[in-house]
C-alpha positions as CSV (number, residue, x, y, z in Angstrom):
1,M,0.0,0.0,0.0
2,L,1.3,3.5,-0.8
3,A,1.5,6.3,1.7
4,I,1.9,10.0,1.2
5,R,4.2,11.3,4.0
6,L,6.9,13.8,4.8
7,Q,10.6,13.1,4.5
8,R,12.9,15.2,6.6
9,T,15.7,17.0,4.8
10,G,17.9,20.0,5.7
11,R,20.6,20.6,8.2
12,S,20.3,20.0,12.0
13,G,18.2,22.6,13.6
14,Y,16.7,23.7,10.3
15,A,14.3,21.0,9.1
16,Q,12.7,21.0,5.7
17,Y,10.5,18.3,4.4
18,R,9.7,16.7,1.1
19,V,6.2,15.4,0.4
20,I,6.7,12.0,-1.0
21,V,4.7,8.9,-2.1
22,Q,6.3,5.7,-0.7
23,E,5.6,2.1,0.1
24,S,4.0,2.2,3.6
25,R,6.3,-0.5,4.9
26,K,9.4,1.5,4.1
27,S,10.7,4.2,6.4
28,P,11.0,7.7,5.1
29,T,14.7,7.6,5.6
30,S,15.2,4.4,3.4
31,G,15.4,6.6,0.3
32,K,13.1,4.3,-1.8
33,V,10.5,6.8,-3.0
34,V,7.9,6.3,-5.7
35,K,7.3,10.0,-6.4
36,H,8.2,13.4,-5.0
37,L,5.1,15.5,-4.8
38,G,6.6,18.7,-3.5
39,H,8.2,20.3,-0.4
40,F,7.4,22.1,2.9
41,N,9.5,24.6,4.8
42,P,8.0,25.0,8.3
43,H,10.1,28.1,9.1
44,T,8.8,30.2,6.3
45,K,5.5,28.2,6.0
46,E,6.2,27.7,2.3
47,V,4.3,24.8,0.7
48,V,4.8,23.6,-2.9
49,I,2.8,20.6,-4.0
50,N,2.0,19.2,-7.4
51,K,-1.8,19.1,-7.0
52,E,-2.4,16.9,-10.1
53,L,0.0,14.2,-8.9
54,A,-1.4,14.3,-5.4
55,E,-5.0,13.9,-6.6
56,F,-3.9,11.0,-8.9
57,Y,-2.2,9.1,-6.0
58,L,-5.2,9.8,-3.6
59,K,-7.6,8.4,-6.2
60,N,-5.6,5.3,-6.5
61,G,-5.6,4.7,-2.7
62,A,-2.5,6.3,-1.3
63,Q,-3.0,7.0,2.4
64,P,-1.9,10.5,3.5
65,S,-0.4,11.2,7.0
66,N,-2.2,13.6,9.3
67,R,0.3,16.4,8.6
68,V,0.0,15.8,4.9
69,I,-3.8,16.0,5.1
70,R,-3.5,19.5,6.6
71,L,-0.9,20.6,3.9
72,L,-3.1,19.3,1.1
73,E,-6.2,21.0,2.5
74,S,-4.3,24.3,2.7
75,E,-3.2,24.0,-0.9
76,G,-6.8,23.3,-2.1
77,V,-6.4,19.6,-3.1
78,V,-9.7,17.8,-3.1
79,L,-9.5,14.8,-0.7
80,P,-11.6,11.7,-1.2
81,A,-14.4,10.9,1.2
82,W,-12.5,7.9,2.7
83,V,-9.7,10.1,4.1
84,K,-10.0,10.3,7.8
85,K,-9.1,13.5,9.5
86,D,-8.1,13.5,13.2
87,A,-10.3,15.6,15.5
88,P,-8.6,18.8,16.6
89,K,-6.9,18.4,19.9
90,E,-8.3,20.3,22.9
91,R,-5.7,22.3,24.5
92,T,-5.8,22.7,28.3
93,I,-3.5,24.5,30.6
94,K,-2.1,22.3,33.4
95,N,-1.8,25.0,36.1
96,P,-3.7,28.1,35.2
97,E,-3.3,29.6,38.6
98,K,0.5,29.9,37.9
99,L,-0.1,32.2,34.9
100,R,0.8,35.8,35.6
101,V,-2.5,36.9,34.1
102,N,-4.4,34.9,36.8
103,R,-2.3,35.9,39.8
104,P,-3.6,38.5,42.2
105,K,-1.9,41.9,41.6
106,E,0.7,42.7,44.2
107,E,0.7,46.2,45.6
108,T,4.0,47.8,45.3
109,P,4.8,49.8,48.4
110,K,5.8,53.2,46.9
111,A,6.2,54.8,50.3
112,E,9.1,52.5,51.2
113,E,10.8,53.2,47.8
114,Q,10.6,56.9,48.4
115,A,11.9,56.5,52.0
116,E,15.0,54.7,50.6
117,E,15.8,57.5,48.1
118,P,16.6,60.3,50.7
119,A,19.0,57.8,52.4
120,A,21.0,57.7,49.2
121,E,21.1,61.5,49.1
122,V,22.6,61.7,52.6
123,A,25.3,59.4,51.4
124,T,26.2,61.8,48.6
125,E,26.4,64.8,51.0
126,T,29.4,63.5,52.8
127,P,31.7,63.5,49.7
128,A,30.5,67.1,49.0
129,E,32.5,68.2,52.1
130,E,35.8,67.1,50.6
131,P,35.8,69.7,47.8
132,A,35.6,72.4,50.5
133,S,38.9,71.2,51.9
134,T,40.5,71.4,48.4
135,E,39.4,75.0,48.2
136,A,41.4,75.7,51.3
137,T,44.4,74.0,49.9
138,D,44.0,76.2,46.7
139,A,43.9,79.3,48.8
140,E,47.1,78.3,50.5
141,A,48.7,77.5,47.2
142,E,47.9,81.1,46.0
143,K,49.9,82.7,49.0
């Protein structure tokens, strides 16, 4: 039986896929391919599929994989009635209370922040006394 599936190509970390027709008992990496139908780049979402060949193999009983079904639908290929689509998965969040959106808002104590700022100003006043002593040394140097 023939299968329409994706064959991974590209370098590590940058996958690209070929849409191929292959014997279903072979693995996609075996290299024994009946026909190349097109390619898919998931990074740029580029899909190129030969629609006529895809419809020909679908009419003759080639089983598409779930991802290929989605790609064929997006390209406008007419799927036969016997092609089974998986139901869309229901996404749930495991711990919704941990989301920042759902946490209670914490009140930031602005009074404490303002109280800390004058303490920093006091620290800057002590070095200001040192230039006064340098003026006295300048006055002595003029004599």
